[in-house]
C-alpha positions in Angstrom: 26.5 17.8 6.8 28.8 16.7 4.0 28.1 13.1 5.0 24.4 13.5 4.5 24.8 15.3 1.2 26.9 12.4 0.0 24.2 10.0 1.1 21.7 11.9 -1.0 24.0 11.8 -4.1 24.8 8.1 -3.6 21.1 7.3 -3.1 20.0 9.0 -6.4 22.8 7.3 -8.3 22.2 3.9 -6.5 18.5 3.9 -7.1 18.9 4.9 -10.8 21.4 2.0 -11.2 19.0 -0.3 -9.4 16.0 0.6 -11.5 17.8 0.4 -14.8 19.3 -2.9 -13.8 15.8 -4.1 -12.9 14.5 -3.2 -16.4 17.5 -4.5 -18.4 18.2 -7.7 -16.4 15.0 -9.6 -15.4 15.5 -12.2 -12.7 13.4 -13.9 -9.9 14.1 -11.0 -7.4 13.1 -8.3 -9.9 10.2 -6.2 -8.6 9.7 -4.5 -11.9 8.8 -7.6 -13.8 7.0 -9.2 -10.9 4.7 -6.2 -10.8 4.0 -6.5 -14.5 3.6 -10.3 -14.4 1.3 -10.3 -11.3 -0.8 -7.5 -12.8 -1.2 -9.3 -16.1 -2.3 -12.5 -14.4 -4.9 -10.8 -12.2 -6.1 -8.8 -15.2 -6.6 -12.0 -17.2 -8.5 -13.5 -14.3 -10.7 -10.3 -14.2 -11.5 -10.9 -17.9 -12.3 -14.7 -17.4 -14.1 -14.5 -14.1 -15.6 -11.0 -13.8 -17.7 -10.2 -10.8 -19.3 -7.2 -12.5 -19.9 -8.5 -16.0 -21.0 -5.1 -17.3 -17.7 -3.5 -16.4 -15.4 -2.9 -19.4 -12.0 -4.6 -19.6 -10.4 -1.2 -19.9 -12.5 0.3 -17.0 -12.8 3.9 -16.0 -9.4 5.4 -15.0 -7.6 2.1 -16.0 -4.5 4.0 -17.4 -4.4 6.5 -14.6 -4.2 3.6 -12.1 -1.6 1.8 -14.2 0.5 5.0 -14.0 0.0 5.2 -10.3 1.3 1.6 -10.0 4.7 2.4 -11.5 4.9 5.8 -9.9 4.3 4.6 -6.4 6.3 1.4 -6.8 9.4 3.0 -8.5 9.3 6.6 -9.7 8.5 8.1 -6.3 11.7 6.6 -4.9 13.6 7.8 -7.9 12.6 11.4 -7.5 13.7 11.6 -3.9 12.1 9.3 -1.4 14.9 6.8 -1.5 17.5 9.5 -0.7 15.4 11.0 2.0 14.8 7.6 3.6 18.6 6.9 3.7 19.3 10.2 5.3 16.6 9.5 7.9 18.1 6.1 8.7 21.5 7.7 9.1 20.2 10.5 11.3 18.4 7.9 13.5 21.6 5.9 13.8 23.6 9.0 14.7 21.0 10.0 17.3 21.3 6.6 18.9 25.0 6.9 18.9 24.8 10.0 21.0 23.6 7.7 23.8 26.2 5.0 23.1 23.8 2.8 21.2 25.5 1.4 18.1 23.1 -1.5 17.5 19.4 -0.6 17.5 18.2 -4.2 17.2 16.2 -5.0 20.3 15.3 -8.6 19.3 17.6 -10.9 17.4 15.6 -12.7 14.7 18.2 -13.8 12.3 18.7 -17.1 14.0 15.2 -18.2 13.0 14.5 -20.3 9.8 14.0 -18.2 6.7 10.4 -19.3 6.2 9.5 -18.3 9.8 11.2 -14.9 9.3 9.0 -14.3 6.2 5.8 -15.3 8.1 6.6 -13.1 11.0 7.6 -10.2 8.7 4.4 -10.5 6.7 2.2 -10.6 9.8 3.9 -7.8 11.7 4.0 -5.6 8.6 0.3 -6.2 7.8 -0.7 -5.5 11.4 1.2 -2.2 11.3 -0.3 -1.3 8.0 -3.8 -2.1 9.3 -3.3 0.4 12.1 -1.8 3.0 9.8 -4.8 2.5 7.5 -7.2 3.2 10.3 -5.1 6.3 11.1 -5.5 7.6 7.5 -9.3 7.5 8.1 -9.3 8.9 11.7 -7.0 11.9 11.0 -8.8 14.6 9.1 -5.4 15.8 7.8 -4.3 12.4 6.6 -7.7 11.7 5.2 -7.2 14.5 2.6 -4.3 12.4 1.2 -6.1 9.1 1.5 -9.0 10.5 -0.6 -6.9 9.8 -3.7 -7.2 6.1 -3.1 -10.9 6.4 -2.4 -11.5 8.4 -5.6 -11.7 5.1 -7.5 -15.1 4.7 -9.1 -14.7 1.3 -10.7 -12.7 -1.3 -8.9 -9.9 -3.2 -10.7 -6.6 -4.7 -9.8 -4.6 -1.5 -10.6 -6.7 0.5 -8.1 -4.6 -1.2 -5.4 -1.7 1.2 -6.0 -3.6 4.4 -6.6 -2.6 6.4 -3.6 -1.0 9.7 -2.8 2.8 9.7 -2.4 2.3 10.9 1.2 0.9 7.5 2.1 4.3 6.0 1.2 5.9 8.3 3.7 3.4 7.6 6.5 3.4 3.9 6.1 7.2 3.5 5.8 8.1 5.9 8.6 5.7 4.2 11.1 6.8 0.7 10.1 10.5 1.4 10.0 11.3 1.7 13.7 9.6 -1.5 15.1 10.7 -3.7 12.2 14.2 -2.4 12.2 14.5 -2.9 16.0 13.4 -6.5 15.6 16.2 -6.9 13.1 14.5 -7.2 9.7 16.4 -6.1 6.7 15.2 -5.3 3.2 16.0 -8.8 1.9 13.5 -10.2 4.4 10.7 -8.4 2.8 11.2 -9.3 -0.9 8.9 -12.4 -0.6 6.6 -10.8 2.0 6.1 -7.8 -0.2 5.3 -9.9 -3.3 2.7 -11.9 -1.3 1.1 -8.6 -0.2 1.2 -7.4 -3.8 -0.7 -10.4 -5.0 -3.3 -10.2 -2.3 -3.7 -6.4 -2.7 -4.3 -6.8 -6.5 -7.0 -9.5 -5.8 -8.6 -7.3 -3.1 -9.3 -4.6 -5.7 -9.9 -6.8 -8.7 -13.2 -7.3 -10.5 -13.1 -11.1 -9.7 -15.9 -13.3 -8.5 -13.9 -15.0 -5.7 -15.4 -17.2 -3.0 -12.9 -18.0 -0.2 -15.3 -19.8 2.2 -13.9 -19.9 5.7 -10.6 -18.3 4.5 -12.5 -15.0 4.2 -12.0 -14.6 7.9 -8.2 -14.7 7.3 -7.5 -13.2 3.9 -8.9 -9.9 2.5 -10.9 -10.3 -0.7 -12.8 -8.4 -3.3 -16.2 -9.0 -1.7 -15.0 -7.6 1.6 -12.7 -4.8 0.4 -15.3 -3.2 -1.9 -17.2 -2.2 1.2 -14.2 -0.3 2.4 -14.6 1.9 -0.7 -18.4 2.2 -0.3 -19.7 5.8 -0.7 -22.4 5.3 1.9 -21.8 3.5 5.2 -23.6 3.7 8.6 -22.9 6.7 10.7 -21.7 4.4 13.5 -18.9 3.4 11.1 -18.2 6.9 9.8 -14.4 6.5 10.2 -14.3 3.5 7.9 -14.7 -0.3 7.8 -12.7 -3.3 6.5 -9.3 -1.8 7.0 -7.4 -5.1 6.2 -4.5 -4.7 3.8 -3.7 -8.4 3.2 -5.3 -10.1 6.2 -9.0 -9.6 7.1 -8.5 -11.2 10.6 -7.7 -7.9 12.2 -11.1 -6.5 11.2 -12.9 -9.5 12.7 -10.8 -9.4 15.9 -11.3 -5.6 16.4 -14.9 -5.5 15.1 -14.3 -3.2 12.2 -15.7 -5.7 9.7 -18.8 -4.8 7.7 -20.3 -6.8 4.9 -24.1 -6.4 5.1 -24.8 -7.9 1.6 -23.2 -8.4 -1.8 -21.4 -5.1 -2.6 -21.0 -5.9 -6.3 -22.9 -2.9 -7.6 -22.5 -0.3 -4.7 -21.5 3.2 -5.5 -17.8 3.9 -4.6 -16.2 7.1 -3.3 -17.3 9.4 -0.4 -20.0 12.0 0.0 -19.0 15.1 -1.9 -16.4 13.5 -4.2 -18.0 15.0 -7.3 -15.5 17.9 -7.3 -12.4 15.7 -6.7 -9.8 16.1 -9.5 -9.7 13.5 -12.2 -6.0 13.7 -13.3 -2.8 12.7 -11.6 -1.2 16.2 -11.1 -4.3 17.8 -9.5 -4.9 14.7 -7.4 -1.4 15.0 -6.0 -1.7 18.6 -5.1 -5.3 18.5 -3.9 -4.5 17.6 -0.2 -2.0 20.5 -0.1 -3.9 23.1 -2.1 -7.4 22.4 -0.6 -8.6 23.7 2.7 -9.1 21.1 5.4 -12.7 19.9 5.5 -14.6 17.7 7.8 -15.0 14.1 6.7 
């Protein structure tokens, strides 16, 4: 027990040191300034090439979403998730050790070229996330948390990272085991995560973007806005267009749906009028509210 307590202490101290170093010492592997830089670039593109020209530059809930970006990217780990994650990893390693397993890597991938590792990491991570995203819609319990993301009423780049902290837990726990067993480490995901961040910002941005044939591979604003549509056919009641970075999964598994231009469609879900508008109440809503049918 003392070992795990020490992991918690070291994790809090370590993540605090990491975050302060990120802020004080900018460099090319610095997520803090990459998030700011990518956000500013996509925001400028929204201003120059707006899809919805009537939408204000400082749209509805702009500052709320900006806070969500930094909370979900950094602050949530600082307040405890990083420590809990490290304890989980140690517990998992200790559990395997009971059976004499000291190396949980089932596939050795480190021998591959770096660029190929990044491509494989990006594709596998995105496919896992596509499946988790479907789960968030299929499970009534998890849907209560996912409602936070779907409470966006005007799409913009920062809406990408408006989501409940529980989604961080669900996504990372489910992806940890398969990716760790393949042999991926955190350094393998720096570039893959940045690519996903750029695509995710564009998916939610108010940008008039035409991808041509690439729309069948990459998610985009004209496709993803339908994922946020308030009204969808009953046959698609569990959701559509689940792609995170890649749209190809939706086309392969027939969950794609773009009936016409979704530029001006209403966003949300039926009955969202009573959903909280502020961060604190949105965070406690899934826990405080009674489970309801989607």
